[in-house]
ZAGUMI-895126 format. One record per residue (C-alpha): residue in three letters; chain; y, z, x. Coordinates in nm, 4 decimals. Layout:
N
("ALA","A",(Y,Z,X)) ...
END
This chain:
102
("MET","A",(-4.4468,1.6765,2.1288)) ("SER","A",(-4.5145,1.8950,1.8590)) ("MET","A",(-4.4581,1.8585,1.4952)) ("ARG","A",(-4.2039,2.0960,1.4766)) ("SER","A",(-3.9761,1.9422,1.7749)) ("ASN","A",(-3.9832,1.5705,1.6089)) ("GLY","A",(-3.9035,1.7313,1.2914)) ("PHE","A",(-3.5663,1.9012,1.4774)) ("LEU","A",(-3.5062,1.5629,1.7029)) ("VAL","A",(-3.5161,1.3046,1.3512)) ("PRO","A",(-3.2017,1.5081,1.1921)) ("LEU","A",(-3.0281,1.5920,1.4830)) ("ALA","A",(-2.9989,1.1901,1.5308)) ("ALA","A",(-2.9005,1.1284,1.1933)) ("VAL","A",(-2.6499,1.3641,1.2096)) ("VAL","A",(-2.5474,1.2675,1.5473)) ("SER","A",(-2.5462,0.9128,1.4430)) ("SER","A",(-2.3231,0.9521,1.1350)) ("LEU","A",(-2.0628,1.1539,1.3081)) ("ALA","A",(-2.0230,0.8377,1.5596)) ("LEU","A",(-1.9287,0.6429,1.2514)) ("VAL","A",(-1.6932,0.9038,1.1335)) ("PRO","A",(-1.4028,0.8152,1.3565)) ("LEU","A",(-1.4171,0.4399,1.2762)) ("ALA","A",(-1.5000,0.4495,0.8884)) ("ALA","A",(-1.1617,0.6670,0.9071)) ("ALA","A",(-0.9523,0.4088,1.1370)) ("VAL","A",(-1.0232,0.0966,0.8617)) ("PRO","A",(-0.8332,0.2410,0.6154)) ("ALA","A",(-0.5519,0.3035,0.8121)) ("ARG","A",(-0.5387,-0.0176,0.9757)) ("HIS","A",(-0.5670,-0.2206,0.6524)) ("ASN","A",(-0.2851,0.0049,0.5030)) ("ARG","A",(-0.0538,-0.1370,0.7776)) ("SER","A",(-0.1338,-0.4975,0.7471)) ("SER","A",(-0.1327,-0.4877,0.3830)) ("ALA","A",(0.2577,-0.3410,0.3707)) ("ALA","A",(0.4719,-0.5952,0.2067)) ("THR","A",(0.8827,-0.6396,0.1965)) ("ILE","A",(1.0144,-0.8025,-0.1153)) ("ARG","A",(1.3430,-0.9291,-0.1511)) ("VAL","A",(1.4632,-0.9257,-0.5559)) ("GLN","A",(1.7730,-1.1440,-0.6211)) ("ALA","A",(1.8931,-0.9912,-0.9476)) ("GLY","A",(2.1520,-1.2183,-1.1163)) ("GLU","A",(2.2584,-1.2567,-1.5058)) ("PHE","A",(1.9592,-1.3835,-1.6929)) ("SER","A",(1.7014,-1.3960,-1.3888)) ("PHE","A",(1.5608,-1.1981,-1.0960)) ("ARG","A",(1.4687,-1.4249,-0.7647)) ("LEU","A",(1.1578,-1.2768,-0.5891)) ("SER","A",(1.0796,-1.3434,-0.1939)) ("ALA","A",(0.7003,-1.3865,-0.2746)) ("LYS","A",(0.5107,-1.4400,-0.5683)) ("SER","A",(0.2310,-1.1750,-0.5215)) ("VAL","A",(0.2454,-0.8360,-0.3619)) ("PRO","A",(-0.1189,-0.7087,-0.1502)) ("ARG","A",(-0.3537,-0.5018,-0.3721)) ("PRO","A",(-0.4239,-0.2809,-0.2351)) ("GLY","A",(-0.1467,-0.1610,-0.0269)) ("ARG","A",(0.2462,-0.1143,-0.0178)) ("ALA","A",(0.4911,-0.2852,-0.1870)) ("THR","A",(0.8400,-0.2122,-0.1053)) ("PHE","A",(1.1313,-0.4293,-0.3439)) ("VAL","A",(1.4643,-0.4439,-0.1772)) ("VAL","A",(1.6622,-0.5675,-0.4975)) ("LYS","A",(2.0263,-0.6627,-0.4800)) ("ASN","A",(2.2438,-0.7265,-0.7567)) ("VAL","A",(2.4011,-1.1122,-0.6632)) ("GLY","A",(2.5717,-1.0972,-1.0228)) ("HIS","A",(2.8915,-1.0462,-1.1742)) ("VAL","A",(2.7653,-0.7333,-1.3850)) ("ALA","A",(2.5706,-0.4170,-1.3394)) ("HIS","A",(2.1574,-0.4510,-1.3364)) ("ASP","A",(1.8568,-0.2828,-1.2369)) ("PHE","A",(1.4872,-0.3614,-1.1791)) ("ARG","A",(1.1804,-0.2610,-1.3446)) ("ILE","A",(0.8413,-0.3140,-1.2202)) ("ASP","A",(0.4612,-0.0789,-1.2519)) ("GLY","A",(0.6521,0.1867,-1.4333)) ("LYS","A",(0.9327,0.2378,-1.1266)) ("GLN","A",(1.3292,0.1612,-1.2059)) ("THR","A",(1.6228,0.1679,-0.9533)) ("ALA","A",(1.9254,0.2787,-1.0828)) ("MET","A",(2.2191,0.0503,-1.2146)) ("LEU","A",(2.3348,-0.1539,-0.9790)) ("GLN","A",(2.7107,-0.2752,-0.9395)) ("PRO","A",(2.7351,-0.6335,-0.8213)) ("GLY","A",(2.7033,-0.6764,-0.4454)) ("LYS","A",(2.4988,-0.3376,-0.3988)) ("SER","A",(2.1362,-0.3055,-0.3154)) ("ALA","A",(1.8597,-0.0717,-0.3696)) ("ARG","A",(1.4684,-0.0234,-0.2372)) ("LEU","A",(1.1945,0.0625,-0.4545)) ("THR","A",(0.8505,0.1460,-0.3319)) ("ARG","A",(0.5015,0.0461,-0.5678)) ("VAL","A",(0.1666,0.1822,-0.4122)) ("THR","A",(-0.1404,0.0568,-0.5210)) ("PRO","A",(-0.4755,0.2773,-0.4038)) ("PRO","A",(-0.7516,0.1110,-0.3377)) ("PRO","A",(-1.0171,0.0546,-0.6184)) ("GLY","A",(-1.2963,0.3527,-0.6821)) 
END
């Protein structure tokens, strides 16, 4: 083979191998995001909040399902987001998404 064909084949092989990895790399974050989703149940009462889990996935999506189990109106605030004031027996959802680092 001549130098010209060798010079062409090496970069082409690098491009083809890079393209082969793109679908695989793109599939990994999507699978990770689905597995890192969490639903946390929150019971809001007088002087306390009871959460069904002590931690949430990071990075990932966490949905807080807040129910007022108390006798007066309550709201729930986390990570800069807040529900409306919930009357006794009422519920609301609050979703927090933490992006991957970097």
